[in-house]
N, C-alpha and C positions, 0 to 999 in steps of 0.2 A: 303185440307193439308197445313200446312205452309211449309216452303223451306227444315225445318230439319226433316220432316214428315219419308224419305226415311233411310235419317243413323238411325232413333231411329225405324223404323221397323226391318230393314235386316241387317244395318253396324254395330249393337252392340249387335249380341246374345249372346256375355260373358256375359254381364250385368244380364243374366238371366241364366248363365246357368246352244151282242145278250143273254140276260139274262130273268130271270123271277124273279119280281119285285112284292112281295106282301107289297101292301104299304097302310098305315094309320099311320101316326106318332104317335098319342097319344096312339092307341093299340097295346101299347105290351104285354099286356096279351094276344090278339088273338094268336100275333105272338109266346110266348111261350108254347102254348096249341097244339102247332102242332107236327107231331109225330116225325118228324126231328129238330125239339125245341133243341137249348142250354142248356134248364133250366127247370126243374122240375115244374109240376102244382101247388106244395107246394109254390112255392116263389111268386106266383101272389099277388100281392100287394090290397089293400083296393082300393074301388071305389073312396073313399075321396082322398087316396093317388094318384092317376091317375089323377082326377082333379086338382087338385094344380099342376101337372105338365103340365098338359096340359093349364093353366093359363099362367105358366111362358112363355111358348114358344110363345104367340101370337104374338109377336111384329117382330117375324121371318120368318112371312109367306111367304114373297117374295123371303127371301133366301133360307127357304125349296122347291119354288116352282123350281127353279135354279138345287136344288141339285137332285131333284126327276126327273128333265125333263133327266136324263142319265139313267133312269129306262126301263125297256121294259116289258110290257105294258106300256105307260105313264100313271102314276095316273091321276084322275080328277085335284087333285092338282094343276099341272102346268096351267091350265088354269087361275090361279089371274095373271096370268103375263100380259094376255091380257088386266087386266083394271087398269093396273099401270097409275098414273099421271104423267107428265114431272118431277115433284120435285121428286115424288118416285123414276124413273128410275135411276135419278142420283147419289141418293143416295145406290140404288143396285149397280150401275156399281164404288162406290166407295168400296163397298166391294167388289165386284166383283175381283178388282186390289187387294186388300190386302190379299183375300183368296188363291191368286193363280188360279182362276175357271176363268177369262175375257176370255182366248182364246180358253178353252174346252170348253166354253157354245155357243163360237161361232160357233166351230167346230161343237157342237152338233145340233145348230140352222141349220145347213149347210147338215148337212146328212138327217135331218127329213124334209128338203124343207121347212123350218120355217120361215128360216130368213127375208123374205120380210114380215111376222107381227110383227117385231123388228120396233120400232119410227124408223125412218129415221135416228133422230141424233143417236141413239144408234147404229144401224148398221154401220155409218161412222165412228164414233169412234172404235168401236171394230175391223174394217177392218184395220185403219189406224195402232191399237196396233199391229193385226197379222204382217203388215210387215216389222213395225220396231223392232218386236221380231224376226223376220225370218232373219234379218240383223243382231241384235244383238246376236243370238244364232249361227250365221256361225262365226263372230267372237271370241267368246268363244270357238266356236271347234277347229279354226284354233289355237288358243291361247294353249288348252289343247294339241292338236297334236304337236306343238312344244316343251311343255314341258317333254311330254314324249317320245319323239325320244331324246332327250337328258337323259332323265333319263335313258334309254335304252342303248346309249352309254356309259354312264359311268356304265352300271350293276347293278342300283339301284332295289333292289326289291320291288315292290309296284303292286298297284291294283287301278283301278278306283270305286270309290266311287258314290252312286248317280247319279245324272246326266245322263250320257248316259247309264250309265248301266242298266236303267230304260225301256229305250225301247227295245223292242214292247211289253215287257209283260204287263207292269204300264202305259204307254205313247205311246199312238199311231204317234205322230210324234213329234220329240225333238223342235222344235218351237215352240208348243202349250205350253209348260211349262215354267213356270218362275223361271226361274235359278239365284242365284246371286254370287256364287263362284265355284270353282273347287275343288273336294276334291279327295284327295287321300290316301289308305292305306299304310305306309311305313313302311318295316324292322327296328326294333331299331339302328338295323347296319348300314343301309343306310341314316338315317335320316341327317348324319352331311353332306353328301354329295347333299342329295336331297335340304337342306339348302344353299349348295353352288350355286347349279344350279339357284336356285329361284333369290338369291342374284346376282348372274351375270346378270339375264335378268331384273334388277333393283326393285325388290320388295324388303320392306322391313318388317321385323318380327315385329309385333304387339301385340302380345300375345303368352305366351303359359301357358293354362289354362288345367290341368292335363297331357295326353298326346297327345292334339291337339296343334299345332303351328300353326297362325293365320298372313298369309303374305298378305299385299297389294299394288297394283301398282297405279301411278298415281292418289289415292285419292285426292280428292280435297271436299272441304266445300260447302254448299249450293247445294247439290243435291237434285230435289224435287221429290213427287209423279208421277210429269208429266215426270219425265227421267226413269220411273220404264221399258219403253220398248225400250229404246234409246240405240244405240251402243256406247257407251262411252270408252275411251280410258283407263278406269280404270279396273282394274281386281283384286279379291280376291282369295289366293288358302289358303287351308287348308290341313297340314298333321297331320294325325291321326296316332300316333306312333305305331305300334305292339311290345308289349314287349316280351322278350326272355323268356319263360315260360315253365321252364322242365315238361314234363309230359302232358302237354295240347297242344291240336293239333292247328297248326295254319292255319290262312285263308289263309296266302298267298301259302300254300303248294296245296290249293285247289283250285286254279284260273284257269279261261278258257280263253282261248285267242278267242279274234273278232276282226275282221277284219272291220273296219268302217274308211271311210275316207280316207282310204289309208296308215292307219297307224295300226300294230297290237295291240291291247289296252287288257290289261290283266284285267278279271272283274273276280268277286266272284264268287265261284259257284253259281248253280238254289238255293239250300237250304240256304247258307249263305247269299246269295243277299236278298232273302224273309225275312230272320230272322234278316237283318239290315234293311230293308225296314219297317219292323211292331213294331220294338223296337221302330225305327227313331220317326216312328206315336206316339207312348206309349210316350215317352220322352215329344212330344210337347203336348200330351192332360194331360200329368201331368206338364201342364207348363201353363204359363200365357196366351199365346195366343195360340191356335192352328189353324193352315190355313185348312180350307176344302180341298184343293188339296192334301194335305195329304192324309185324310180319302178315296179320290173318287181315287187317284192311288191307294192305297193297294188293294180297293175292286177288280180294276179292274185284278190286280197280282192274287188274289184270285180265281177268274172267269175264270181267263186265266187258271190254274190249277185246276178246277173245277174237271175235272173226271181224275186226273193222278195219279192213287192210289198209285204208284210206289213212287210219289215225296211226298205224305203227310206220306207213311211208312219213308222213308227217314229223313223226317224233324223231325218227332217224337224220331228217335233213336238220332238225333245229340240233341234234346231239352231235353232228357229225365235228371231227376233229376236236372232242372234249375229253379226254381218256377219265376225267374224273366222272363222268357221267357214266359212262360203257365200262368203266370199272366198279364202279358203287352199285348201278344197277345189277353187274353179273353178280356182285357178292349175296347182292339181297336176292337174289330171283334164283342162286343158286342152293342158298339156305335154306329156303323156302322150300323148293324142291327136296331138300336132303330128310326135312321133318314131315313133309304133308305129301309128297309126292310130286310127280310133273304133272305142271301146270300152266306153262307159257307159252305160247306160238313160237315155231321160229323166226317171225320176223322181228322177235324181241331177243330170243337167244342167240341168233346168229352173229351178233354185232356186240354182245354183253359178254354172256357165258362163256362164249367162245373164246372171247378175248382174255382170260383170267389165264394165268399161269398154272402150271401143275401144283406149285406150291398153295397158290392160294385154295385150290380145287382140295388138297390137302388139310389145308384150316379148315375149312368146310366141313371135312367128312371127321376129323378129330376133334373140335371144338365147338362144330355147329349148334350140337343138343344141347352145352353146357349153356350158349347162349339165347338160343330159344329159350330153354326151361329152366333158366336160373333163376335164383332169387336175389332178393335185395343184400348187400349193398353191391352184388355182380363181382365183377372179377379184373385182373388184368392183363387177362391171355387174349385181348385184341391187340395187345402191341405186338405179339408175332405176326398176326396179320398185318398190321401197319407194316410193319418192316418191310415184309413183303411186297406188298403194293407201293413203299416210296419207290423200290427197285423198277417199276411199272410207268412210276411218273405221277405219282400223287402223293406231293408233302405232307408231311405231317405238321402240324399245327404247333407241337412242342416237339422237343428233341425227345429220346428216351431217358435220357436220365432226369429231366424237369418232371417227367411225368411218374417216375419212379421214385423219385425224393422230391417234391414239392419245397421251394424255400420259403413261401409266405403262407400265413395262416389262413383258412377260410373266410371270406367277406362275413358281417352280419346276418343273420337269416332277418332278424327284424332289428330294425334302426331306433333310435331312440325318437319316442313320443313327446311334444310338445307338453309342457307339464304332466310329465306320467305318475303316479300314485307311485309310491315304493312295491305294491306286491307286483305292478307290472314291471316295474324295472327289475326285480328278483325272478322275475320267469323269465326275463329276455337274458339274463345273467346265465339261469341254470341250462335253457335250450341251449345257449352258442357254447356253455361250456363240454355240453354230453354233446355236441355236434363235433367241436376241436377233438376231443377224444377218439368220438367214433370214426373220424376222417383219420385220425393217426394210428389205429389199431388197425383199420383198413389198410394204408398203407405200408405197412409193417409185414399183416400176413401176408396179405397177396404179393407185395414185393418179394418176398422169400418163394413163394410158389411162383411167382412168375420166372425167379432165377433158375426152379428144380424143373419146370416145365421148358425152361430153355435146352436145358442139356436134353430132355429128352426129346425137343423138336430137332435139335440135330441130328441126334442119332437116329430120328425117323428118317431126316433127309438124306443122309449118306446110306442109309439100308436101300430108300428107294432107289437112290442113283447107284447101286451096284446091278 
């Protein structure tokens, strides 16, 4: 990737705003027919449709093998990794980086005692990434602790989101996760004070999007994908403002306190944490680019709670009457099962996956592999799913036309610095121009592809209806 790749991938999200694994990737029909299945046998697709879905995923076999390596017992698909050429490994390493799976994959190979089977240059690169990311994670934790101590001294009402709160249910070790910012849920009344604290620490407010405030510290142009795991002096913080809603339960009233790294950290309750993680994964599935790490982390969380019947009862009670929750979790759960095999208990699938329409099932079968194994910058195929879910009561944030043909330029990746040098200004301009042309090309190419797939999609629906 070029030097602007990292900001395009992760710095401009506002522009887009021990288990058993029964695996045979294309054979979703077999998975659906199990007694524990989430889908009725009447929803089985024709053999012709399944063959189309199989062909569409052929280019992702190496990526599939990586994801399936996290299953027990290991499916035979994982043996594909032993036959990759040097060039194929280089392309796979690139995808491992942008998907967030690189260090999880290294940890899994070490756990299986398979690391010596990796090519020497692959193992060396992953081990170097782990060393760098361990230092980077240590710096982010130190920054998080410092911010939280100031929040607590000022009596800010807040809770940690994502990040450390996902450990250990979803993330075995914090240093294995690719994390790019610190997220906090903050009560509306505390938001001004939280902002003052961040600005005193040198952060600049970059963007206010809905109820999210994005801050950056020591941002700089020219960051490349090679810096993905490096400990840099720059940080990003997002404050997610919880509104004062009368009659609506507050997440901040149900927080738990965890003692981590010498700090008492408030985190969401177990049910709220699970819901937040699942809906975050759903948001990315219904977006241009979805990182496979989100799917793996959510799967681990479900497996960790698999036999916790009290948890699933509480989750159902909390989510009752909210179609966005049931359908969103259903899409994510079905997608993971499609690419990795059945994994979720009926206590979850009964009111999530089973509530999905036949067309939502068809979308997962047809495009789920592209979503899970796709590369950056992604596609617009999620709009086909979005259109089907709208009919089920989940409104889209933007119309189809606005999504296909944006009417405004993307916001700046890096804003003007006070008294900035000419070289810095030119670096900003170069990065922004590259970003604008990158987005323009994406909209043109993926818009045309979406139109083609829309016709293909309609033909499949008509054929399935007969």
